[in-house]
N, C-alpha and C positions, 0 to 999 in steps of 0.2 A: 699394698693398699694404703698404708699410712703415708708413704711417699707421694702416692697419687693424690690423696686428700690434701696434703700439704701444698702440692703443686697447684691445685685448684684454688686454694686460699690465697696463694701468692699471686695468681693471675687476677683474682678478684681485686686484690689490693693495688696491684700495679695499674690496672685499667679503671679503677674506681667504679666497678660495676655495682649498681644499686638495684635492689629488687623493685619490680614494678608495683605500683599501688593498686589496690582493688578497684578504685574508680576508673583506672586506665583500662582494665579488662572489661568492666561494664560498659564503658564508652565505646570500646572497639566492637563489642557485641551488639550494641544498639545501632552503630553505623552499619554493620553487616546486615542486620535485619531491615533497616531502612532501604539499603541498596537492593536487597532481595525483593521486598515488597514493590519497590519502584520498577524493578526489572519485570516482574510478573504483570504489573499494571500496564507497562509499555508493550509487553508481548500481547496482552489482551486487546489493546487498542489496534495493534497490527493484525491480530486475528479477526477483529470486527470488520476492518476494512477488507481483508481477504475474503471473508464470507460475503460481504456486500458486492464486491467485484465479481466473484464467481457466480453469484445469483442474478446480478443485474446488468453485467456488461453484455452489450449486444455483440461487440467484436465482429467476427467474420461469419456470424450465424446465417445471415441472409445472402451471403455471396456463394453461389454454386461453384463447384470445381476449384475451390481455393486450395492451394498447396497445403497438405497436412502439417508440414513443418512450420510454415508461415502462420497457420491457424494456431498452432501450439504456442509459438513465440508471442502472438498477439493476444491470445485469450488468457494466458496464465499471468496472474499478478506477481511477477518475480520479485519486485522490490519489497512487497509486503510479506511474501513468504520468507525471503531472506531476513527481513527485520524480525519476524516472529522467531525464526531459528536462532538468530544472534542474541535476542533478549532472553530466550529460554536457556541458552548456554551460559549467559551471564548469571541467571538465577541459579543454575546448577553450580557454577564455580563459586558463587557467593555462599550458597547453602552448605557446601562441603567444608567451608572454612568456619562455620558457626560451631558453637560449643559441642553439639552432638551430631553434626553433619557427617563426620567421618564414619559413623555407624551404618550409614545407608549405602547401598550399592549405587554406582554411577548411573546405570540405566534406570534404576528406580527413581532417582532424582530427576533425570532428564525427561523421562516419559511423564512423570508426575507433574512437572512444571509445564510441559506442553498441554497436558489434559486440563489443568487448572486454567491456563491461558485461553484455551479454546472454549471452555465452558463459560468463562467470564466474558470472552469475546462475543459469544452468541447472545448473551444478555445485553451487552453494550450495543450490539448490532440491532437488536429489537428496539432499542431506544433511539435509533437513527443516528448514533454517534459516528459509526463507520462511514456512512454516506457523507456527513458533514466534514469529517476529518479528511477524507480523500479529496473533496472539493477544495478545502482550504490549502492542502498541499499543492494541488494543481495551480491554484491562483497565486499562492504566496511563496512557494519554494522553487526558486529558479532551476535547480538541478533536476528536481522531480518533473517539472514542466517540460524541460528539454528532453529528458529521458522518455517521457510519454510521447512527445512529438516525434522523436526518432522512431519509436515503435509504430506510431500511427502512419508513418510514411509508407509502410507496406501496403496500406489501403488506398493510397493516392494513385489510382490508375484510371483516369477519366476515359481513356480509349477502351477500357474493359468494362465500363459502366458503373464504376463506383468511386466515391471520394470520401474523405474523412477530414474534418477540421473543426474550427471554432467559430461560432456565430459572432460576428463583429458589429452588426447593426440589425435592427428589426424595424421595418416600416409596415404600413397598412397593406401594401401590395407586394412586398418583397423582403427577403432577408439577405444579408451579405455574409458569406462564409469564407474565411481564410483557411485554405487547406494546410496540412502539416508540412508541405513543402514551400509554403509562403505565397502561393498563387491565390488570387481573390476571385470569387465567383458570386454573381448576383442571381439569386433564385427567385423567380416570380411566384409568389404564393400569398394568399390572404390570411394564412394561419397566424395566430398570435400566441401559440403555446410554447414557443421557444424564447429564450432569453439571451441577452448578450453574455458572452463568456462560456456558453454551454457548448459541449462537444457533441457533434452530430455526425451521422453517416448519410450520404446521399446516394441514392440508387437511380440510375437513368442512363443517358447516353449523350455523346457530343453531337450537337446539331450542325446544320450547314454553315451557320455563322460562328462556329467555334464556341458557342455558348453551351453550357451543360443543361440539357433538357431533363429536368428532375421528374421521376415517377413517384418517388417516396422519400421522405426524410425521417430518419429514426434517431432518437437520442442515443449517444454512445453508451451511456449509463442510464438505464431506466430508473426513475425515482421509486423509492419504496412505497408500498401501498398500491392502490388502484391506478393503473396507467391507461390513459385514453389511447385508442388506436392511432397510429401515426397518420398524418395527412397523406392522401394519395392524389396523384396527378394523372389526368387522362393522357394516354399516349397521343402524340401529335399525329 
């Protein structure tokens, strides 16, 4: 034992090992808690968007005989679910490295962080943050916009009576919609309830002149609160 103790002292002297100061431990602990709180906050934001999209996405709801697998791929907000899971895992990893984190079982931490994120996400959703955050991501984050467009291409089937895309212009007698495959359609309507940049679904059929004869237009994501019924068009 004495030889072992002497060996340790020798190693300390040779490598000039210095004991860490108390403030270093405090600083590390503060950083861990800042990261933990940030991870839970970000997970809560992802949760609020997930709740919004699950409750307000029209998706394939109005399309009969749509393939179940396509319906699943289209309607589930995979990006936000993955974000929620990743930030919750970050919260777990960070918490277990705090001063007393080792005392708690892994699943207790993981499930606890998920529950906290979902509860906070529900509160944030009620404040309308989830809706605004998703809209900002679609308008300002290129990879999210492209990912959304790729998923939306499943619905671009004019020969089967449905289209999905983004409103590019709004006039008094028509709106112009660019579908998620890049084709542009002019839809005759007097409605003014749609705005430039809004994602919409068109239900109808291809006419004799290769124009899309629209029977109804539905917002891809219904706004929170009271939603007016979508405009209907008489069949030709």
